[in-house]
Wavefront OBJ file of the C-alpha trace (Angstrom):
o trace
v -26.103 -87.512 -3.030
v -28.873 -89.929 -1.962
v -31.868 -89.698 -4.235
v -33.363 -92.579 -2.118
v -34.250 -89.645 0.330
v -37.186 -88.826 -1.957
v -38.612 -92.328 -1.994
v -42.126 -92.668 -0.371
v -42.467 -89.059 0.551
v -45.498 -86.824 -0.302
v -44.540 -83.649 -2.019
v -46.372 -80.880 -3.673
v -44.866 -79.254 -6.728
v -46.088 -75.557 -7.241
v -46.100 -74.775 -11.083
v -47.911 -72.438 -13.385
v -49.333 -69.384 -11.395
v -50.449 -66.111 -12.877
v -46.991 -64.376 -13.738
v -45.665 -63.620 -16.999
v -43.428 -66.731 -16.632
v -46.498 -69.034 -16.417
v -45.597 -71.289 -19.354
v -41.965 -71.563 -18.162
v -43.262 -72.422 -14.704
v -45.562 -75.149 -16.034
v -42.595 -76.737 -17.926
v -40.157 -76.452 -15.003
v -42.723 -77.942 -12.564
v -43.609 -80.723 -14.818
v -39.912 -81.647 -15.208
v -39.363 -81.642 -11.478
v -42.632 -83.516 -10.645
v -41.608 -86.272 -13.302
v -38.080 -86.599 -11.783
v -39.629 -86.836 -8.327
v -42.223 -89.478 -9.296
v -39.288 -91.456 -11.031
v -37.431 -91.350 -7.690
v -40.542 -92.921 -5.952
v -42.281 -89.824 -4.347
v -45.927 -89.271 -4.319
v -46.467 -85.915 -6.118
v -49.407 -83.486 -5.955
v -49.207 -80.723 -8.827
v -50.665 -77.495 -7.624
v -51.319 -74.499 -9.791
v -52.135 -71.516 -7.806
v -53.920 -70.055 -10.785
v -56.820 -72.591 -9.898
v -59.148 -71.616 -7.209
v -58.982 -73.422 -3.905
v -55.334 -74.512 -4.455
v -54.305 -74.281 -0.937
v -56.666 -77.081 0.024
v -54.607 -79.305 -2.223
v -51.669 -78.965 0.083
v -53.385 -80.901 2.852
v -51.181 -83.911 3.749
v -48.066 -82.984 1.953
v -44.792 -82.733 3.912
v -42.936 -80.465 1.618
v -43.372 -78.147 -1.163
v -41.113 -77.896 -4.218
v -41.863 -74.164 -5.435
v -41.288 -73.911 -9.110
v -43.219 -70.667 -9.586
v -41.160 -68.147 -11.388
v -41.706 -64.461 -11.027
v -43.769 -62.159 -9.055
v -46.136 -64.126 -6.641
v -43.941 -67.122 -6.342
v -40.452 -66.052 -6.294
v -40.861 -62.587 -4.507
v -41.523 -63.843 -0.789
v -45.372 -63.864 -1.159
v -45.679 -67.478 -0.936
v -42.685 -67.951 1.275
v -44.446 -65.780 3.910
v -47.694 -67.891 3.422
v -45.793 -71.186 3.872
v -44.068 -69.822 7.109
v -47.406 -68.899 8.524
v -48.621 -72.485 7.656
v -45.464 -73.937 9.034
v -45.168 -75.986 5.847
v -41.401 -76.593 4.725
v -40.645 -75.450 1.097
v -37.733 -75.374 -1.304
v -35.290 -72.467 -1.484
v -34.841 -69.030 -0.225
v -37.010 -67.643 2.497
v -39.069 -64.457 2.575
v -36.197 -61.903 2.856
v -33.981 -63.341 0.065
v -36.749 -64.007 -2.179
v -38.120 -60.519 -1.855
v -34.727 -58.888 -2.196
v -33.580 -60.713 -5.252
v -36.750 -60.359 -7.108
v -36.168 -56.742 -7.165
v -33.108 -56.087 -9.492
v -32.617 -52.449 -8.448
v -32.385 -53.181 -4.643
v -30.140 -56.222 -5.350
v -27.770 -54.038 -7.184
v -27.757 -51.338 -4.486
v -27.037 -53.860 -1.889
v -24.157 -55.247 -3.946
v -22.718 -51.841 -4.223
v -23.009 -51.376 -0.432
v -21.240 -54.698 0.023
v -18.366 -53.733 -2.366
v -19.442 -56.178 -5.034
v -18.995 -55.552 -8.743
v -21.988 -54.733 -10.742
v -22.431 -52.693 -13.999
v -23.331 -49.070 -13.568
v -27.189 -48.434 -13.677
v -30.161 -45.921 -13.341
v -33.860 -46.005 -12.831
v -35.835 -44.851 -15.843
v -39.041 -42.677 -15.356
v -41.142 -40.645 -17.801
v -38.988 -37.703 -16.964
v -35.603 -39.301 -17.907
v -33.458 -37.366 -20.409
v -32.936 -40.040 -22.850
v -30.148 -38.241 -24.779
v -28.381 -37.405 -21.525
v -28.452 -41.051 -20.414
v -27.096 -42.315 -23.750
v -24.264 -39.737 -23.534
v -23.494 -40.757 -19.942
v -23.731 -44.620 -20.218
v -23.399 -45.496 -23.956
v -25.490 -48.755 -24.861
v -27.858 -49.789 -22.145
v -29.881 -52.886 -21.212
v -33.434 -51.894 -20.090
v -35.531 -54.284 -18.113
v -38.522 -54.428 -15.512
v -37.006 -54.689 -12.095
v -39.558 -57.267 -11.095
v -39.621 -59.736 -13.812
v -37.409 -62.712 -14.705
v -36.664 -64.687 -18.006
v -35.574 -61.508 -19.765
v -39.339 -60.560 -20.082
v -39.662 -56.936 -21.198
v -35.942 -56.549 -21.663
v -34.290 -54.728 -24.581
v -31.086 -53.108 -25.717
v -30.795 -49.345 -26.462
v -27.928 -47.508 -28.230
v -29.734 -44.151 -28.954
v -32.068 -41.939 -27.280
v -35.052 -43.110 -29.484
v -34.305 -46.743 -28.674
v -34.007 -45.946 -25.017
v -37.398 -44.179 -24.825
v -39.000 -47.132 -26.768
v -37.301 -49.689 -24.508
v -38.556 -47.807 -21.402
v -42.168 -47.890 -22.718
v -41.801 -51.570 -23.443
v -40.474 -52.401 -20.060
v -42.821 -50.123 -18.172
v -45.779 -52.156 -19.367
v -44.734 -54.492 -16.584
v -45.056 -53.876 -12.910
v -42.274 -52.147 -10.830
v -39.356 -49.759 -11.706
v -37.557 -49.874 -14.885
v -33.920 -50.551 -14.562
v -31.417 -49.314 -17.280
v -27.960 -51.118 -16.942
v -24.810 -50.217 -18.790
v -23.987 -52.679 -21.494
v -20.932 -54.889 -20.668
v -19.120 -56.192 -23.848
v -17.858 -59.607 -23.037
v -18.696 -63.242 -22.373
v -21.819 -64.125 -20.230
v -21.608 -66.780 -17.551
v -23.953 -68.174 -15.094
v -23.050 -70.164 -11.763
v -25.570 -72.422 -10.070
v -25.438 -72.557 -6.279
v -26.375 -75.479 -4.163
v -25.931 -74.941 -0.459
v -22.486 -73.452 0.208
v -21.156 -74.835 -2.996
v -20.780 -73.177 -6.427
v -21.390 -75.706 -9.155
v -19.447 -75.643 -12.465
v -19.744 -72.403 -14.361
v -21.548 -72.274 -17.577
v -20.560 -69.927 -20.505
v -23.347 -68.663 -22.703
v -23.298 -67.891 -26.453
v -26.709 -66.635 -27.299
v -27.970 -67.067 -30.865
v -29.194 -63.332 -30.947
v -27.515 -60.367 -29.955
v -28.109 -60.963 -26.174
v -29.562 -63.684 -24.045
v -33.292 -62.844 -24.426
v -36.413 -64.990 -23.681
v -36.185 -66.903 -26.980
v -32.323 -67.512 -26.599
v -33.179 -69.069 -23.080
v -36.116 -71.137 -23.770
v -36.861 -71.549 -27.417
v -33.729 -71.482 -29.655
v -31.636 -74.406 -30.177
v -28.804 -72.287 -31.532
v -27.798 -70.886 -28.272
v -24.488 -72.377 -27.087
v -23.909 -73.552 -23.402
v -20.504 -74.506 -22.541
v -19.859 -76.528 -19.281
v -17.059 -76.711 -18.382
v -16.924 -73.121 -19.449
v -13.262 -72.973 -20.509
v -11.901 -70.855 -17.392
v -8.735 -71.922 -15.735
v -8.901 -73.506 -12.249
v -8.081 -70.156 -10.543
v -10.634 -68.420 -12.709
v -13.310 -70.760 -11.956
v -12.521 -70.730 -8.233
v -12.601 -66.773 -8.276
v -15.916 -66.878 -10.260
v -17.488 -69.304 -7.869
v -16.494 -67.278 -4.775
v -17.938 -64.241 -6.260
v -21.183 -65.907 -7.039
v -21.435 -67.327 -3.563
v -20.674 -63.932 -2.095
v -23.420 -62.370 -4.194
v -25.856 -65.067 -3.369
v -25.377 -64.826 0.368
v -25.017 -61.176 0.573
v -28.708 -60.765 -0.506
v -29.934 -63.462 1.888
v -30.513 -66.160 -0.622
v -30.291 -69.617 0.530
v -30.306 -73.429 -0.409
v -30.158 -73.172 -4.322
v -30.399 -70.604 -7.213
v -28.402 -69.089 -9.959
v -26.017 -66.028 -10.410
v -25.664 -64.401 -13.788
v -22.391 -62.684 -14.495
v -20.692 -60.869 -17.313
v -16.862 -60.742 -17.886
v -15.798 -57.411 -19.288
v -13.036 -56.483 -21.789
v -10.495 -56.263 -18.928
v -11.326 -59.707 -17.686
v -13.152 -58.380 -14.464
v -16.431 -59.876 -13.393
v -19.695 -58.015 -13.191
v -22.703 -59.256 -11.306
v -26.197 -59.140 -13.235
v -28.691 -60.724 -10.949
v -29.730 -63.743 -8.720
v -32.465 -66.204 -9.459
v -33.819 -67.892 -6.345
v -36.091 -70.221 -8.536
v -34.251 -70.803 -11.705
v -35.804 -72.717 -14.572
v -35.672 -76.326 -14.675
v -36.821 -76.888 -18.259
v -35.079 -78.950 -20.907
v -33.098 -75.776 -21.823
v -32.342 -74.878 -18.210
v -28.780 -74.387 -16.753
v -28.833 -75.526 -13.073
v -29.512 -79.182 -14.137
v -26.735 -78.826 -16.713
v -24.349 -77.553 -14.085
v -25.552 -80.360 -11.546
v -24.808 -82.953 -14.277
v -21.269 -81.515 -14.774
v -20.826 -81.869 -11.054
v -21.882 -85.496 -11.137
v -25.547 -84.994 -9.862
v -28.433 -86.477 -11.517
v -31.834 -84.595 -11.519
v -33.039 -86.716 -8.593
v -29.747 -86.067 -6.691
v -30.066 -82.415 -7.179
v -33.795 -82.463 -5.946
v -32.840 -84.646 -2.908
v -30.027 -82.198 -2.006
v -32.603 -79.226 -2.470
v -35.026 -81.080 -0.236
v -32.249 -81.820 2.407
v -30.781 -78.302 2.454
v -34.380 -76.675 2.668
v -35.258 -78.880 5.572
v -32.135 -77.992 7.507
v -33.118 -74.379 7.032
v -36.685 -75.040 7.989
v -35.569 -76.939 11.156
v -33.114 -74.207 12.133
v -35.785 -71.485 11.922
l 1 2 3 4 5 6 7 8 9 10 11 12 13 14 15 16 17 18 19 20 21 22 23 24 25 26 27 28 29 30 31 32 33 34 35 36 37 38 39 40 41 42 43 44 45 46 47 48 49 50 51 52 53 54 55 56 57 58 59 60 61 62 63 64 65 66 67 68 69 70 71 72 73 74 75 76 77 78 79 80 81 82 83 84 85 86 87 88 89 90 91 92 93 94 95 96 97 98 99 100 101 102 103 104 105 106 107 108 109 110 111 112 113 114 115 116 117 118 119 120 121 122 123 124 125 126 127 128 129 130 131 132 133 134 135 136 137 138 139 140 141 142 143 144 145 146 147 148 149 150 151 152 153 154 155 156 157 158 159 160 161 162 163 164 165 166 167 168 169 170 171 172 173 174 175 176 177 178 179 180 181 182 183 184 185 186 187 188 189 190 191 192 193 194 195 196 197 198 199 200 201 202 203 204 205 206 207 208 209 210 211 212 213 214 215 216 217 218 219 220 221 222 223 224 225 226 227 228 229 230 231 232 233 234 235 236 237 238 239 240 241 242 243 244 245 246 247 248 249 250 251 252 253 254 255 256 257 258 259 260 261 262 263 264 265 266 267 268 269 270 271 272 273 274 275 276 277 278 279 280 281 282 283 284 285 286 287 288 289 290 291 292 293 294 295 296 297 298 299 300 301 302 303 304 305 306 307 308 309
């Protein structure tokens, strides 16, 4: 990869915003901005939580969007940038909007014949006891949030109702997904390439917000310990899952491996974290890419998509 592609260019880095993941976005965006500056780029840091922020985009040639969650990752800003004819990183409007909605992502995967855990949408009228009898242990999460925000595990009717109340404090539907006992993996996508998979051993009972961004006890293994054939199969599944929902350029696909060894798709992240605890830079490093190389490739691939549209 040619990190020299970044030298002398004027980029905006979007970070912060107003979503629940604001603090993570500030850290991700700060990391990216520092790496771009080290590669010789002229950087404007832009926080959409600050009034008048669009004016700060004047004169930039490209936007690195590190806004996680609703508002930045759901197609809203992607549509604005399309109208402005301003090239930006990552997936377009359709892929961003689809993947932000976990329920519709899973519905599309089922239609495409891709494996994903059984699920239902919870409402105030849900029969908690019947659902536990049907599914057993469930993971409950807001359909329109990321970073495991609002997510909890329920093994009884009382826990399920409590989990629903917790998740429903966030906007959008509440998804309940059947618990998969097994190892968790994540696969970073870069263009048409699946980077080396990462196996995750969370410090807590599941990979929650603290395990992702705070705890130093969570284990990340890259290489993940899969055989060559298993790695290839997982990479192909992740690419199929990513492309089927219209995602593009870069992202991350989260997967569980069940007790039979079968893969089960969880979700797609079109703007994954780029913090010190984040996994896409780790996978890129395992593939021989520095942070500058990774950002140069995201820039190059994004420009190809923009020029073709």
